[in-house]
N, C-alpha and C positions, 0 to 999 in steps of 0.2 A: 883645737877648733874653738872658735868664739861662740859664746852663748847666743849672740845676736844673729848668727848665721844658721843656727839650728832651727828646725821646725819645732813647734810646741809638742808634737807627738809623732810617733811612728808606730809600727806594729807592736813594738816591745816596751816602749817607755813613754812617759808623759813628763814634760818639763812644765810644771805648774807655774813657775815664775814667768816663763815666756807666755804661757796661756793667759795668765792674769794680765800681762801687759797688752796682749792682743785684744782681750775683752775690754780693757779700759779705753784703748784707742777706738774700738768700735762704738762703745757707748758715747764717747766724746763726739765722734763724727755724727752719730744719730742725733744727739742733743743739738748740735750745730744745725743740722738739716732742719729740725723742727722749729728752732728759733727763727731761722731765716724764712721758713715757710709761713710761720705765723706773721712775721713782719710783712710779707707780701700780701697776705689776706687783709691785714690792717690797712695797708696802703690802698688796696682796692676799695675798701669801705670808706676811706677818707676821700675818695673820688678825686684823686690827683688829676691834674689837667693833661699830663703827658707822661710818656715813658721816662723822659729825662728827669721830670720831677720825682717820679717814683724811685728811679735809680739813685738820685741824690739822697732822698730820705732813707732808702735801704742801706746805702753805703755808710751814711752817718750812724744809723742804728747799729749796724754790724761793727763798725769801728768802736763805738761806745761799749757794746757788749764784750768785745775782745779785751777792753782795757779795764774791765771790772775784776777785781780780786784783791 
């Protein structure tokens, strides 16, 4: 049985490697949510003229953030 298919835990055991991966993914998703949420609030404060302008700025910011590393 593959480690990827196992749950991180059951009644008798804990797979700490799998649990660590699950936590890392959850933290990454949470960080992305807050980055995007912050970008939306910045856009509102910039008083963009339309949703299309906001979306354009948001997509560019998201693209740039994803390419940082």
